N, C-alpha and C positions, 0 to 999 in steps of 0.2 A: 613153918611150911616144910613138909618132908621133901628132901632132895636139894633144898637150898640153904638150910641152916640158918634161916632167918624167919622171924615172926611175920605173920600176914601183914600186920600193920606197918611194917618197915619196907616191904616191897610190893605192897598192894593196899587195897582198901575195901571196906564194906560200903557198897553203894546204897543198899537198902535192906532193911530187915523188918518184916511184918510177922505179926502173930495172929493166928485164927484157930481158937479152940484147941490149943495144945499143939498145933502144927506151925512150924516157923518156915518162912519163905526168905532165903538169904540170897542176895545178889552181890557176888564178890568180883572184884576187878584186880587183876595182878599185872605188875609191870615187867614181868619176865616171861620168856617163852617156856611153856611147861607141857606141850602136847603129849610128850612121852610118858608123863606121870599124871595126866589129867584124872584118871579114875582113882589113883591113890590120894590126890588132893581132895577129890570129892568125898571119899570115904572118911578122910581125917576131918574135914569140915563138918560133915554130918555127925561124926562121933562127938566132936567138941560141942556142937549146938544141942544135940539131944541129952548131953550131960547136964545141961542147965535146968534149974527147977521149973517144973510146970511144962516142959516141952517133951512130947512123946515122939514126934516124927519132924523130919525136916526135908524141905524141897531146896536143893542147892543148885545155884547156877554160877559159873565161873566164866568170865570173859577176860581176854587178854589184850593189853594195850601197852605197847612199848613207846615210851616218851623220849624226847630229846634231852640230853644232858649237856651242861655247859662246857665250852672250849676255852682255849687260851684267850685272854681278853682282847688281844689285838687282832683276832682272826674271826671270820664269819663263817658259820656252819654252811654246809652244802644244802641246797634247797631240797634234794630228793633223798638225802641221807640223814637219818635221825642221830646215829652215833657212829663215830670212828674209833676203833680200838687198834692200837698199834701193838703188834707182837714183836718183841725185840730180845736181843741178847748181846752180851758184851763181846762175844767172840763167835766165830763160825764153827760148825761141826757139832753143835749140841742138839740139833734136832728142831730148830726154831721154825722152819718152813713146813716140816711135817706136823708140828704142833699147831701151827696157824691153820692149815688147811682142814685138819680134823676138828679143831674147835669151830670153824665155820660150818662144817657139815653137821656138827652136833647141834648147833643152834637152829640150823634149818630143819633138822629132823624133829626139833621141838615145836616147830611151827613159826619160826621167825623168817622174815625176808632178809636174806644175807647175801653180800657181795664180798669178794676178796680182791685186793689190789696187791700185785706183786711189785714191791718197791725196791727189790733187790736188783738194780739196773745192771750191775756187773755180772751177776750170776742168777738170772731168773729161773726158778725151778717149777713154778706152778703150772705152766703149760704141760710138762711131762707128768706131774703128779696128778693132774685132772684129765689126762688123756686127750689134750687139746694141742699137741705138738703139730705144727704145720698148718694150723688154721689161722685165718686172718679176720679181724673185725670188719664189719661193714659200715658204710657211712652214707646217709642220704643227702647231706648238704656239703660234704667235702670239708667240714669244719669240726664236726663232732663224730665220735665213734660209738657204735653199739657194743656193749660188753658181750663176750662169748658166754655160753651157758653150759654148765656141767653139774649134774646131780642136785639141781635146784638152786645152784649158786650163779650169781653174776660175776664174771671174771675179767680182769684186765691185767695185762703184763707186757713189758717191753718185748718179751719173748714172742709175742704175736706179730711183732713188726719188723723183726730182723731174722736173718738166717740163724739156726741154732748153733752153728760153729763160728759165727762171727764174734770176735771179741769186742767189748765196749771200751775202747781206748779213749775215755773221756775224762776231762778234769771235773772238779767239783761243781762249779757253776752249771756246766752242761747237764750233769746228773740231776741237780735239783730243778732245773728247767724242764727236763724230760718228765720227771715225777709229777711236777705241777700240771703238765699237760695231760698226763694220763689220769690224774685225779679229776681235773676240772672239765676236760673235753670229752670225757666218757659220759654217755647218756644213762646214768644210774636210774633205776626206776623203783621208787618207794621202798627204800632199804631201811630195815631197823638197825642192823649192824653191818658196817663195812670194816672187815678185818684187813689190816695193812700188814703184810709180811715185810718187815723193815730189813734193810741191809745190815749185816753184822758189824760190830765195832762201835766205838764212841767218839770218832773223830769229828771233824769239821762237817762232813757231809751228813752224818747222822744228826748232829746238833742243828744244822740248818734245816733238815727235814722236819725235825720235831718243832721247830719254831714256825715253819710255813704251813704244815698240815694241821687243820682244826680237829684236834684229838680230844675225845671225851675221857679216855683212860688208856693205860698201857699195861701189858702183861710182859713179865720178864721170864725168859726160858733159860734154865741152866741144868747142868748135871751136878751130882753131889761132889764132884772133884774140886778140891780147893783152888786149883788153877782156873777153873771155869767160874768159880764163885767170885774170884777177884775181879774178873771182867764184868760179870753180872752186876756186881755192886756199883760199878762205874756206870752201867747202863741205867740202873735204878736212879742214881743220882743225877744223871743227864736229864731224865724226865722231870724230876723235881725242880730242877733249875729253871725249866721253862713252864712250870705251873701245870704240869700234866698229872693227874692223880695215878698212882701205881695201883692197880686193882688187885695184883697179887703175883705170886711166883709159882711157876710150874717146874717141878724137878723131873727132868727127862732121864731116861736110862737109869732109873732109880735102883733096881735090882734085876738080875738075870736069873731065870728059871731054866734049868737044863732040860731040853726037849726029850732027852733019853731017860733020865732018872728022876727028874723033878726037883733036884737040889737047887735051892735058892741062894744066890750069892751076890752081895754088893760089889760088883766089879770096880766101880768108881767111888767107893767109899759110902758112907751112910749118914743121914741126918743133915747134910749140907744145906739143903733147901729150907728145912725147918729152922736151922740156926740163923740163916740169913733173914728169913721172915721175922723171926723174933728180934734180931738186931735192929731192923729197920721199921718195925711196927706195921708190917703188912701181912696179908693173909697167904698162907701156902694153899694155893687153889687145888693142888693134887699132884700126884706122883704117877709116872707112866714108866712101866717096866721096859727093859731092853729085850725086845721080842723080835725074832727074825721075821715073823709074819708082817710086822709094820713096815719093814723094809721092802719085802717082796710085793706087798699090795700097793705101796706107794710107787714103786718103780713100774708097776704094771699099769699105772694110770687110774687106779681105783683105790683111794685111801681107805684106811681101816674102818672108819665109821660107816662108810658106804659099802665096803666089801663084806664086813662081818660085824654088823651092828650089835650082835649079842655076845661078842667075844670079850674076855677080860680087858684087853687094851681099849676097845671101843667104849666099854662102860667107864673106864678111867677118863677118856676124853669127854664123855657126856657129863660126868661129874664136875670136871674142870669148867666146862662151858656154862653149866648151871651156876657154879660158884662165882664165875666171872660175871655173869648177867646179874646175879644178886648184888655183887659188889658195886656194880655200875648203877644199879637202881637206887643205891643209897647215896649217890652223889647228887649234887646240886643240879636242878633241871635248867634247861635253856628256855628262857622266856622271850628272846629277841624275835622269834618267828611270830610271836603274837602281836608285836607292835607294828603299827602302820608305818610306811615309808613316808618320811617327811622331806619334802623338797622346798627349799627356800629360793624364791625368784624375785628379781627386781621388778618393780611395778612403776 
């Protein structure tokens, strides 16, 4: 499939194929969001179909169905969320939150229903990035909260519940309790992907969160710099310890292109993300340049994928999101939702 690097049979299926006097009618279903390249997919399927002997024309139909994938065995998936994807880094300052919000926007732009949970309790940044600073969630029953909405995303953050200048002087158990409340007491609505912007680091808080949040997969964000890679490797190993599949690595600030002369230079080194991906047998989902526009757009409350969807950085995020969705589609599915609830009572 163009744009995903995977064969249709791996991330989708042919539901029905019929032939009528040299004309093929093909009904395909894909398990990844692909609204942005739908016409390209139709052309490619038509080309492959009409290349078969005896077929002169083809009527192609493509439907999209995002399925739920398995989580850690001791955890139960959320009722209204098919897949939770954690975006993490071993250290702060590598652009994890910016990457998370742009991946979420890219998935939404391709037709998925997407939410983003700001799990960085000590330093929530999604309210500012999505232009929601100062807004508060509503509640009809006093027990659950409605997520805020921005650019088609359902959004929840501790930043909506506290003053922006208020420091969160909390110990680990309070942080994990707060995150669980944000996750389980938010009224998410029919979400294909819930992107969780994890706090930086690999300490007790991060390990506890990864054990308590039902995650289908994780994405590791790093820069090419060796120091960042050291901590990113720890983050990757943390998810493997709790049986969360690592969907791939994003190399942020990969190269810098001078806005005046166009000279390209790897300020933080080169090839670090690729080497890490090869070392741990995971996919390099993509590379994002060090571009001033990303910072300006994010600080203004309109991230790159929403502000400049046709720009080179936005296309990089779009490619990363599609590669991530394809990697998740290859994971084992969650069948627990299909089982009836069994209650044993004394009689």
